[in-house]
N, C-alpha and C positions, 0 to 999 in steps of 0.2 A: 548620154545626155549630160552627165556631170562633167565629163571631159570637154564637151563642146562649150558649156557655160564657162568653164575655167579658162579656155583658150580665148574666148571673147573678152573676158575680164582682163586677161593679161595684155591683149592687144590694145584695149582702151587705156589701161594704165600706162603702158609704154609710150604711146603716142602723146599722152597728156603731160609727160614730164620731160624736162631737158636731160636729166640724168636717169638712165634706165634703171628700173628696179626689178626688171624681169626680161627674159629673153633666152637665147640659146645658152646652155649651161653645162657644167660638169658637176658630177655628184661625187662627194667624198664621204666615206663612212668613218665615223669616229668610234662608234660603240654599237654592239648588238647584244641583246640579252633576252631573258624571258620577260613576259608581261608581268607587271606587279600583281600580287595576289589581290583578288577582289575586282580586277578589271573585267575579267570574264570568268564564268564558271563552267567547267572546272579549271583548276590551275594547271598550266602546262610547263613542267620543268624542262629546261634545255641547258646543255653544257656547251658554251661557245668560247673559243679562245681566238683572239686576234693577235697576229704577230706582224710587226711593222717591217716592211721591205727596207733593207738597209740602203738600197740604191735609189729609192723614191719614197720620201716621207709621206706622200699622200696615199700610198698603196699599203694595204694590209692583206695578209693571207689569213683566211678564216678556216678554223678547224672546229667541228661541232659534232655532237651526238644528239639525235632527236628521235623520239618514239611517237608514231602516230597510231591512234587506235581505231581510226575509221578511214576508209578509202577516200583519197582526194582526187576528184575528177571533175568533169563538166557538170555534174549535179551539185557541186560545191560552189559557194559564192565567196567573194572576198571583199573586205572593207578596209580601207586605209584611212586612219584617223590622224591628221596632221596637226601637231601642236607647233606653234611658231615661237621662236625666242624673241621677246619684246626688247626694243632698244632701251626701255626703262628697267629691264631686268625681269626675269621670271617668264614662265611659259604661258602663252595664250592657248588654252585648250581648244581643240576642235576648230582651228583656224579654217580648215575646210576638210570635208570628208568625201572620199571617192568610193563608190560602190560598184562592184562588177559581178555579173553572173558568169557562169561557165568558166571555172577557174583555169583549166589547162589551156583552152582556146584564148582566153584573155591574156594569160602570161606570154604565150607564143606570139600574139599580135602586138602587145604593148611593149614587151622587152625580149625579143627573140635572142639577141646575143647573150643577155644575162642568163636566160633559161638554159641555153645550150652549154654555156660555161659551167653553170651550176650542175647540170646533169652529168657532165664529164667528171666533176669533182665528187659526185655522189656515189656511194655504194651502200648496199643493204646488208642485212645480217649474214647473208650467204656470200658476201664479197663480190656480188655481181655489180659490174659497172660498165658503162654508164647506166643510170636508172632514169627512165623518162616518165614524164607525167602521162597518164595517171599514176599515183603512188598508192600502193596497197599498204594496209596496216603492217608495220614492221619497225625496227630500229634502224635508222640511217646514219651514216657517217659522212661528213663533208670534210674533204682533205685538200688543203692548198688552193682554196678558191680565192682568186684575186679580187679585191673589192673594186678595182679599176674596171672590172668587167660589168659593173652595174651601169647599164645604159638603157635608155628608154626611147621609144618612138614619139613621145610627147615632145613637140618642137620647142616649147618655151615654158619656163616656170619662174616663179618669184625667187629672187636670190635671198639666202639667209640660212639660219640654223633651224633644224627641224627635229622634232621627236615624233616618230611615226609608229603607231600601233598597227601591225599587220594582223588582221584577224580573219580566219577562214571559218565559214559556217556551213552546216548542213542546210541546204536551201529549203528543204521540206519542213524541218523542225525548228529552224532558226537557232539551233544550239551551236556554240563554238566548238570547233574540232581541232583548232590549232591557233597559236598566238605567239608572236614575238615582238619585241620593241627594238627600233633602230634609231640611233642618233646620227644625223647626217647634215652635211653642208651642201648648198648649191651655190656655185660661184659662176661668174661670166665665163663662157667657154673660151679657152685660149686656142686660137687657130694654130694648126700645125704649120711650121715653117720649114720648107724644103731648102736644103743647102746644096749648092753645086759643088762637085768634087774638083 
């Protein structure tokens, strides 16, 4: 429902302006880290390192260690809290919020390419890889995950800078079981140009 409302709003906004502020897009990740203390309880520490690709300044390779203490599966729900960067400076909190039930199914439907790339980059404490959703309690390592793999089936979004809190909940108790914060940019999609030999 939230996704349908967002798409309707984007369509209206795009048609009403001569210069589009939304539409097909590319996502570029600038920073990923733990959610600040106090955002959710308990605090979820995570070690993430981003290394810039020397051949493409928009691409970063992610390396991370993350411990989950509760199984993440379709009984889990996810909330994305988008803060938008204001043209006057500063973050506009909760510019919009997206809520999803059935974590694994939602991820595979909303961003299948991203999930597949993440699962290939993921290994557990027994060095088993790939590790597919659902994810059992364990410590996981992400190795060499390209941020250019972050793609979504959502056809259009607003362009701009975003601060996204990705929070996963136990659907029954509504307690947080995972949290991370992502800083990203959405820019107009650049079409691929084929060159003839």
